[in-house]
N, C-alpha and C positions, 0 to 999 in steps of 0.2 A: 430583678425589678418588677414588682407586680404589674399586673394591667392598667391601675387607674393612675400608677406615676407614669407609666410606659403612656397611655393617652394624652395628658396631661403635655408629656415632653414632645409630643409629637406637634400639639396644637398650640405650644409655644413657637416651637421651630416655626411652624407655618405661618402665625402670626408674625415674627421677624424677618418674612422672609415677605410677604406681601407689601410691609414697611417698606422694607428696600425696596421694593420693584414699583411700590409709589414714588418714592422721593427720588428716585435715580432719573426721572424725566426732569426734575426740578428745574435744572440748570437750564432747558431748553423754553419752559414756559417763563422762566424770569426775562430773558431775552426775547419772548413775545411781549411781555406787560412793559419794557422798558422799550422799545421798537414804538408799540401802540402810544405811549407816552408821549417820545419825542415827536410823533408824525403828530400829533394833538397840541404839540406847543407846550405843554407840563414838565417836559424835562428837555435837558440841553444833551447833546450827546457825550457832553466831556463830565457830566454828571455819572454815566454809565461806570460800574465796576469794571476795571483792568480786565475781568477772568471773562466777561461778558461781551468786551467790546466787539471783537473780532466776529462773531455769531450776529450782534447786532446791526455792524458794518453788513454785513451778510445779506440780512434780511433786510436792513433799507435800499440797498440796492438790486434786491431782485422785485423790492415793488418802485423802483425807476424814482425813491426819493436819496439817494445819495447827497444832494444837495444841503442837506439838513445837515450833513457830516461838516461841510466843509465850513457851512454858515457861525456854526456855533464853533468851530474851532477860532476862526480869525478874532 
């Protein structure tokens, strides 16, 4: 393999690694956004995707806003 092809391979591999690292924290960010929307009254806990409900529930408990889970569930 020539040097230019090896360099291109390393650059592409590095880009994929950076993209993977960037997307890895996406679930935590989405849970934080959902929590913020719930606190502001723009979203109900029942509207949160099931994959994020545990994280959002924990975040609401951490800021003593767990009553928002109960109010919207009724």
